N, C-alpha and C positions, 0 to 999 in steps of 0.2 A: 215537781215536789209540792205536796199539799202543805198547808202551814202547820209547821211543828207546833206541838202544844206549848202554850205560853206560860212560863212559870219563872220564878226568880232563883230557884235552887239550882246547883250545878249537878243535874242529873241527865240521864239518857232522854233524849227528845226525838231521835230519828236514827234509822240505820239504813245503810245501802249494801246490797248483796250483788257482787258482779257474777255474771255467768257467761260461759262460752256458748251456750244455747239457751236463749231466753225461754223458748216454748217449753223445753225439757225442765228447766229450774221453775217456772211458773206452775207446771204440773206437779213436780215434786213437793214444793212447799204448800201448794194449795191443798193437796191430798194429805200431806203429813200434818198440817196444823189447821187446816180449814180455812186459811186466809184467802181473802178475795184479791185477786191480782189482775189489775187491767191497766191498759195504756194510759199514761197521764195525759191529760188534756192537750191535744194537739202534737204529741210526740210518739213516734213509733218506736223509738229506741230507749225509752225510759218507762218502766212500769211502776205503778203505785201499789204498795202493798198494804192493805187494810187488815190489821191484825184481829180486828173485831172486839178488842178490849175496851174497857172504860176510857173515858176522855184523857186520863193521865197516862194511859198505855201508849207507848210510841208506835207510830206507823212507820213505814219504810218505803225504799225504793229498790228497783231492781234494774240493772243495765248490762249491757254488753261489757265483758272484761276487756280492760284496756292493756294490760300486760300480764304475763304469766304469774307474777307474784302478788297481784292485787287480791287482797282479802276483803272480808266484810269491814265496813267502816261504821263505827258508832259516832254519833253527834252529841255532844254535851252542851247543855244551855248554860250560857255565861251572860253576865251584864254588859260586857264589852269585849268583842273579839280582838280589837286592837290591844287592849290592856293585857288580855290573856296570851296573845301572840308574844308580846314582850316578856311575860313571865316564863312562858315556854322556853324561849331562847336563853334567858338568865339561868334557867335550871338545867340547861344543857340538852334541850330538845330542838327540833328543826321545825321550820315552816315549809311544807312541801307545795301548798297552793295558798297564795296570800288571800287576804280578806276580799271576798266576792260578793256582790249584791245579788239577791233574788228579789227582783223588783216587787215592791208593795208587800213584802213578807219579812225580810230581814238580811242578815249577813252571815257568810260562813267562811271558815279556813279549814284546810286540811294540815294537820300537824303529825309530828313523829316524836315519840318519847325517847328516852335514853336507852331503850331496849329495841329500838327500830320498829315499834308497834305504831301503826297509823291510827289516828282518831280525828274526829272534826270537833270544831267549835261551832255553835249557833247562837246568834243574838237576834231576838225578834225585834223588829222595827218596820211598821207598816208604811213608814216614809222612805224606805231603801229604794235607791235608783241605780 
């Protein structure tokens, strides 16, 4: 994962597309939108999607689908993953994957809203371990 764009607003900063066939999906999205999709540094099963937009435009990733119902996950920038996980649970949502570090980049968690939609939280922190 490249460093998601740093900002303080709760807006989209990253997305991930699961695929049954990475090569086929890479070709489809590359030709459809002109995105540059290449292996992420040292990883063969995770691709980086460069959308080619301005710095404020989120980039994304593409990986092998983990289960049949897995859909696209959007990551929202928040000041604290921990605080927002608590808010999500208080509002009736669920935590699917707890706070996880991406070393020297930040923290993320994957959550579910009250309608069973999955989304991610992202907290930039270059000191993450």
